LUMBA-562617 format. One record per residue (C-alpha): z, x, y. Coordinates in pm, whole numbers, plus 32768, in hexadecimal, padded with zeros to 4 digits. Layout:
node pz = Z&px = X&py = Y;
...
END
This chain:
node pz = 8C96&px = 7C8B&py = 0C99;
node pz = 8B8D&px = 7C24&py = 0DE0;
node pz = 8A9F&px = 7C04&py = 0CA0;
node pz = 8B1B&px = 7B33&py = 0C1A;
node pz = 8B7E&px = 7A68&py = 0D12;
node pz = 8A34&px = 7A68&py = 0D92;
node pz = 89C7&px = 79E7&py = 0C50;
node pz = 8AB9&px = 78BA&py = 0C4A;
node pz = 8A4D&px = 782D&py = 0D5E;
node pz = 8901&px = 7844&py = 0CF7;
node pz = 8954&px = 77B5&py = 0C16;
node pz = 89FE&px = 7688&py = 0CF1;
node pz = 8912&px = 767E&py = 0DD1;
node pz = 87C5&px = 765B&py = 0CEB;
node pz = 88A3&px = 753B&py = 0BC4;
node pz = 88E9&px = 7449&py = 0CE2;
node pz = 878D&px = 7449&py = 0D67;
node pz = 8701&px = 72ED&py = 0DAE;
node pz = 8895&px = 7267&py = 0CF4;
node pz = 8866&px = 72AC&py = 0BA7;
node pz = 889A&px = 73CF&py = 0ACC;
node pz = 8737&px = 73DF&py = 0A2B;
node pz = 866D&px = 738B&py = 0B2E;
node pz = 856E&px = 7300&py = 0A82;
node pz = 841C&px = 73DD&py = 0A3C;
node pz = 83D7&px = 7412&py = 0B83;
node pz = 84A1&px = 74C1&py = 0C99;
node pz = 852C&px = 744B&py = 0DC4;
node pz = 8541&px = 74EC&py = 0F20;
node pz = 868C&px = 7566&py = 0E9D;
node pz = 8628&px = 7631&py = 0D98;
node pz = 84FF&px = 76C4&py = 0E46;
node pz = 85AC&px = 76FA&py = 0F7C;
node pz = 866F&px = 77E6&py = 0ECB;
node pz = 8580&px = 7892&py = 0DEF;
node pz = 8504&px = 7922&py = 0F8A;
node pz = 8689&px = 797F&py = 0F9E;
node pz = 864A&px = 7A63&py = 0E8B;
node pz = 850D&px = 7AF1&py = 0EE6;
node pz = 855E&px = 7B52&py = 1040;
node pz = 86B4&px = 7BC2&py = 0FD4;
node pz = 85D3&px = 7CAC&py = 0F52;
node pz = 85C6&px = 7DC7&py = 1041;
node pz = 8503&px = 7EAB&py = 0F8E;
node pz = 8415&px = 7E01&py = 0F4C;
node pz = 83CF&px = 7D46&py = 10B1;
node pz = 83DE&px = 7EB7&py = 1144;
node pz = 82A9&px = 7EF8&py = 105F;
node pz = 822B&px = 7DEF&py = 108B;
node pz = 820A&px = 7DA4&py = 11C9;
node pz = 81CB&px = 7F56&py = 11CF;
node pz = 80B7&px = 7EF6&py = 111E;
node pz = 7FEC&px = 7DFF&py = 11AE;
node pz = 8062&px = 7DE6&py = 1336;
node pz = 80F5&px = 7F38&py = 1352;
node pz = 7FBE&px = 7FF3&py = 12E5;
node pz = 7ECD&px = 7EFA&py = 13DC;
node pz = 7FAB&px = 7F75&py = 14EA;
node pz = 7F98&px = 80D0&py = 149D;
node pz = 7E02&px = 8100&py = 147C;
node pz = 7DBF&px = 8064&py = 15B0;
node pz = 7EAE&px = 8110&py = 1667;
node pz = 7E3F&px = 824B&py = 15E7;
node pz = 7CC3&px = 81B3&py = 1636;
node pz = 7D23&px = 8142&py = 178B;
node pz = 7DBC&px = 82AC&py = 17AE;
node pz = 7C7D&px = 8371&py = 1758;
node pz = 7BA6&px = 82A1&py = 17FC;
node pz = 7C8F&px = 82EB&py = 1971;
node pz = 7CAF&px = 8478&py = 1905;
node pz = 7B2C&px = 84DF&py = 18BB;
node pz = 7A94&px = 8399&py = 1915;
node pz = 7918&px = 8453&py = 18C4;
node pz = 798F&px = 84A3&py = 1785;
node pz = 7A56&px = 8364&py = 1729;
node pz = 79CA&px = 822B&py = 1766;
node pz = 7A93&px = 80D6&py = 17B2;
node pz = 7BAA&px = 8046&py = 16B6;
node pz = 7B28&px = 7F13&py = 1698;
node pz = 79C6&px = 7E3B&py = 1664;
node pz = 7937&px = 7DAD&py = 1540;
node pz = 78F9&px = 7F01&py = 146D;
node pz = 7A7B&px = 7F71&py = 14A5;
node pz = 7B10&px = 7DAC&py = 145D;
node pz = 7A14&px = 7DE9&py = 1313;
node pz = 7AAA&px = 7F02&py = 127E;
node pz = 7C17&px = 7E9D&py = 12D4;
node pz = 7BCF&px = 7D69&py = 1234;
node pz = 7B4B&px = 7E17&py = 1103;
node pz = 7C91&px = 7F1B&py = 1104;
node pz = 7D65&px = 7DCC&py = 1105;
node pz = 7CF9&px = 7D68&py = 0FFE;
node pz = 7D59&px = 7E93&py = 0F03;
node pz = 7EA7&px = 7E9F&py = 0FE3;
node pz = 7EFD&px = 7D03&py = 0FAD;
node pz = 7E89&px = 7D0C&py = 0E4D;
node pz = 7FC6&px = 7E3C&py = 0E35;
node pz = 80C2&px = 7D4D&py = 0F04;
node pz = 806A&px = 7C1F&py = 0E08;
node pz = 80AA&px = 7CCC&py = 0CE3;
node pz = 81E4&px = 7D3D&py = 0D4E;
node pz = 827F&px = 7BE7&py = 0DC9;
node pz = 81BF&px = 7B3F&py = 0CE3;
node pz = 827F&px = 7C47&py = 0BA1;
node pz = 83F8&px = 7C1F&py = 0C75;
node pz = 8392&px = 7A8C&py = 0C5D;
node pz = 8347&px = 7A84&py = 0AE8;
node pz = 8482&px = 7B8C&py = 0A8A;
node pz = 859B&px = 7B85&py = 0B96;
node pz = 8668&px = 7A6F&py = 0AB9;
node pz = 8656&px = 7B62&py = 0989;
node pz = 8671&px = 7C7D&py = 0A36;
node pz = 87C8&px = 7C06&py = 0AD8;
node pz = 8840&px = 7B57&py = 098C;
node pz = 8865&px = 7A03&py = 0A5F;
node pz = 8731&px = 7958&py = 0949;
node pz = 8834&px = 78F8&py = 085E;
node pz = 8966&px = 7882&py = 09B3;
node pz = 8829&px = 7792&py = 0A27;
node pz = 87CC&px = 771C&py = 08DF;
node pz = 88F0&px = 76BB&py = 084E;
node pz = 8931&px = 75C8&py = 09A7;
node pz = 8858&px = 74E0&py = 0924;
node pz = 8758&px = 754C&py = 09C1;
node pz = 85D8&px = 751E&py = 0949;
node pz = 853C&px = 763A&py = 08FE;
node pz = 8406&px = 75A9&py = 0994;
node pz = 8497&px = 759C&py = 0ADA;
node pz = 8515&px = 76FC&py = 0ACE;
node pz = 83C1&px = 777F&py = 0AC3;
node pz = 82EE&px = 76A9&py = 0B83;
node pz = 83D1&px = 76B3&py = 0CE6;
node pz = 8369&px = 7827&py = 0C9B;
node pz = 820E&px = 77FA&py = 0CD9;
node pz = 822B&px = 7742&py = 0E54;
node pz = 8378&px = 7826&py = 0E80;
node pz = 8275&px = 7967&py = 0E54;
node pz = 8178&px = 78F3&py = 0F1E;
node pz = 823F&px = 786B&py = 1064;
node pz = 828B&px = 79F8&py = 103E;
node pz = 8175&px = 7A6D&py = 104C;
node pz = 803F&px = 79B0&py = 10EB;
node pz = 810A&px = 79C6&py = 1226;
node pz = 8122&px = 7B6C&py = 11D9;
node pz = 7F93&px = 7B8B&py = 118E;
node pz = 7F51&px = 7A64&py = 12AB;
node pz = 7FEE&px = 7B5F&py = 13D5;
node pz = 7F54&px = 7CC6&py = 1347;
node pz = 7DFA&px = 7C13&py = 1382;
node pz = 7E49&px = 7B3F&py = 14D6;
node pz = 7E76&px = 7CB9&py = 1535;
node pz = 7D2C&px = 7D17&py = 149A;
node pz = 7C91&px = 7C29&py = 1543;
node pz = 7D21&px = 7C2F&py = 169C;
node pz = 7CFF&px = 7DB4&py = 16C3;
node pz = 7BBB&px = 7DCF&py = 162B;
node pz = 7B7B&px = 7C90&py = 176C;
node pz = 7C24&px = 7D58&py = 188A;
node pz = 7BE0&px = 7EB7&py = 1834;
node pz = 7A66&px = 7E7E&py = 17FA;
node pz = 7A0A&px = 7F37&py = 1901;
node pz = 78AE&px = 7F5E&py = 192A;
node pz = 7850&px = 7EE9&py = 17A5;
node pz = 780C&px = 7DA0&py = 174A;
node pz = 7966&px = 7CB7&py = 16C1;
node pz = 79A5&px = 7BD9&py = 159D;
node pz = 7921&px = 7A85&py = 15A5;
node pz = 7A27&px = 796B&py = 1593;
node pz = 7979&px = 78D8&py = 1447;
node pz = 7994&px = 7A41&py = 13E7;
node pz = 7AF5&px = 7A59&py = 1454;
node pz = 7B2B&px = 7925&py = 139C;
node pz = 7A92&px = 7906&py = 1271;
node pz = 7B1E&px = 7AAE&py = 1206;
node pz = 7C2F&px = 7A3A&py = 1256;
node pz = 7C51&px = 7921&py = 115B;
node pz = 7B9E&px = 7A28&py = 1068;
node pz = 7C9C&px = 7B31&py = 1094;
node pz = 7DC6&px = 79FC&py = 1054;
node pz = 7D11&px = 79AD&py = 0F2E;
node pz = 7D00&px = 7AFA&py = 0E90;
node pz = 7E90&px = 7AF8&py = 0EE6;
node pz = 7EA7&px = 79B6&py = 0E1F;
node pz = 7E32&px = 7A18&py = 0D09;
node pz = 7EF6&px = 7B43&py = 0CB3;
node pz = 8031&px = 7AA8&py = 0CCC;
node pz = 7FE6&px = 79E2&py = 0BFA;
node pz = 7F6C&px = 7ACE&py = 0AEB;
node pz = 8083&px = 7B85&py = 0B31;
node pz = 819E&px = 7A7A&py = 0B30;
node pz = 8139&px = 79E7&py = 09F8;
node pz = 8102&px = 7B68&py = 0949;
node pz = 82A8&px = 7BB1&py = 09CB;
node pz = 82E3&px = 7A3D&py = 0943;
node pz = 8244&px = 7ABE&py = 07DE;
node pz = 82B4&px = 7C39&py = 07DC;
node pz = 83D1&px = 7C08&py = 08B4;
node pz = 83F1&px = 7D54&py = 0936;
node pz = 8395&px = 7D8E&py = 0AB8;
node pz = 8354&px = 7F25&py = 0AB1;
node pz = 823C&px = 7ECF&py = 0937;
node pz = 81B8&px = 7D95&py = 09F2;
node pz = 8155&px = 7E7B&py = 0B45;
node pz = 80D8&px = 7F99&py = 0A7F;
node pz = 7FFA&px = 7EE6&py = 09D3;
node pz = 7F54&px = 7DF0&py = 0AAE;
node pz = 7F46&px = 7F36&py = 0BD0;
node pz = 7E8F&px = 7FF7&py = 0B06;
node pz = 7D74&px = 7EE2&py = 0A54;
node pz = 7D80&px = 7EA9&py = 0BCE;
node pz = 7D2F&px = 7FFC&py = 0C81;
node pz = 7CD9&px = 80A8&py = 0B63;
node pz = 7C10&px = 7FE8&py = 0A3F;
node pz = 7B8B&px = 7EBB&py = 0B6C;
node pz = 7A97&px = 803B&py = 0C39;
node pz = 7A6F&px = 80F9&py = 0B05;
node pz = 79AA&px = 7F66&py = 0A5E;
node pz = 7931&px = 7F2D&py = 0C0F;
node pz = 7821&px = 8098&py = 0BC4;
node pz = 7808&px = 806F&py = 0A73;
node pz = 769C&px = 7FD7&py = 0A53;
node pz = 766F&px = 7EFD&py = 08CE;
node pz = 777C&px = 7E4C&py = 085B;
node pz = 7715&px = 7D1D&py = 092A;
node pz = 77CB&px = 7C19&py = 087F;
node pz = 7909&px = 7CCD&py = 0838;
node pz = 794C&px = 7D83&py = 098F;
node pz = 78F1&px = 7C34&py = 0A53;
node pz = 7A3E&px = 7B9F&py = 099F;
node pz = 7B4F&px = 7C6C&py = 0A5B;
node pz = 7C08&px = 7BD3&py = 0B51;
node pz = 7BA0&px = 7CAF&py = 0C6C;
node pz = 7A73&px = 7C8D&py = 0C42;
node pz = 7A2F&px = 7B3B&py = 0C1D;
node pz = 7AD8&px = 7B19&py = 0D7A;
node pz = 79FA&px = 7C32&py = 0E20;
node pz = 78B8&px = 7B70&py = 0DD8;
node pz = 7923&px = 7A3B&py = 0EB0;
node pz = 7978&px = 7B29&py = 0FD6;
node pz = 78C1&px = 7AC2&py = 111C;
node pz = 7774&px = 7B39&py = 116E;
node pz = 77BE&px = 7BB4&py = 128B;
node pz = 7896&px = 7CD3&py = 1228;
node pz = 7778&px = 7D97&py = 1185;
node pz = 77BA&px = 7E1E&py = 1022;
node pz = 788E&px = 7F2B&py = 0F7D;
node pz = 784C&px = 8041&py = 0E92;
node pz = 7727&px = 7FD8&py = 0D8E;
node pz = 7732&px = 7E5D&py = 0D14;
node pz = 75DC&px = 7E5D&py = 0C56;
node pz = 75E2&px = 7D4A&py = 0B64;
node pz = 76E5&px = 7C73&py = 0BF4;
node pz = 762C&px = 7AF0&py = 0BE2;
node pz = 772C&px = 7A45&py = 0BA0;
node pz = 76EA&px = 78E9&py = 0C13;
node pz = 77FB&px = 780F&py = 0CF4;
node pz = 7876&px = 7710&py = 0BE8;
node pz = 7894&px = 7834&py = 0AFC;
node pz = 7977&px = 78C4&py = 0BD0;
node pz = 7A38&px = 77D3&py = 0C42;
node pz = 7A2E&px = 779B&py = 0A9E;
node pz = 7AEB&px = 78FA&py = 0A85;
node pz = 7BD2&px = 78F1&py = 0BE5;
node pz = 7C35&px = 77D7&py = 0B0A;
node pz = 7C75&px = 7851&py = 09D6;
node pz = 7D35&px = 799A&py = 0A5D;
node pz = 7E3D&px = 788A&py = 0B2F;
node pz = 7E8F&px = 77B1&py = 0A03;
node pz = 7E79&px = 7860&py = 08CB;
node pz = 7F97&px = 7945&py = 0944;
node pz = 8059&px = 787B&py = 09D4;
node pz = 8066&px = 77CF&py = 08C4;
node pz = 80A0&px = 7866&py = 07C1;
node pz = 81D3&px = 78F7&py = 08D0;
node pz = 8258&px = 779D&py = 08C8;
node pz = 8244&px = 776F&py = 0734;
node pz = 82D9&px = 78C1&py = 072B;
node pz = 83E2&px = 7831&py = 0808;
node pz = 842B&px = 772C&py = 0744;
node pz = 842B&px = 77A7&py = 0604;
node pz = 8515&px = 78FA&py = 067C;
node pz = 8652&px = 7914&py = 0602;
node pz = 8793&px = 78F1&py = 06F2;
END
């Protein structure tokens, strides 16, 4: 009963966006806000996202600070540029997981909740229904990663002790790099979930690629032309030089224009394919 009422309220809100049933091809603010609300009401998703990003950052720095206070001779200060680099890399991986979860949820929530037909019969454009998920998902994802990275930056400077602290420039470019990676993975997850129609399959496949296949190729010599097509490896080549290197990266020599083209491909193609699938999906 409550699920039906929630679906009806959501349908009514999206149908009245911009004051007319169809609302055109572009989503209005009310439709985007409705999509944001859907994601934020998924308590399990929000709890997992907050624990994986800001939660892990807080836990790591607290543990490092306690160890330093307990045995300063064996454990150095919790902050500094090395801690900043390590946590930035960690957040890039954790942020990818959060992005995949949020993107998959945004792309499949209407189908899994059984409200897709109800939304379509109102006359709302399917393109508007789909495109609303993009800014809505980013409105949820980007602040979470930004808060986590801000915590890394503040802790790395405040707890640096006698260690060199990261510069403002390094923090700025590292933050953009981390956010870019999460946005790319979000776009891929949203598009794939819209095509497949299920969140669990999308999350499973993309996590396997990001956490298993990508690290294997990162440490494999040879197949340079093939492995550099993976989004995780493409993004790794944009990392700020001040972060250093993690793992062997021999043979990764793509130019910036080539990287830009591949990032555009990984963002645009899944989103376009997902939009076409949504436009043609049976209600």
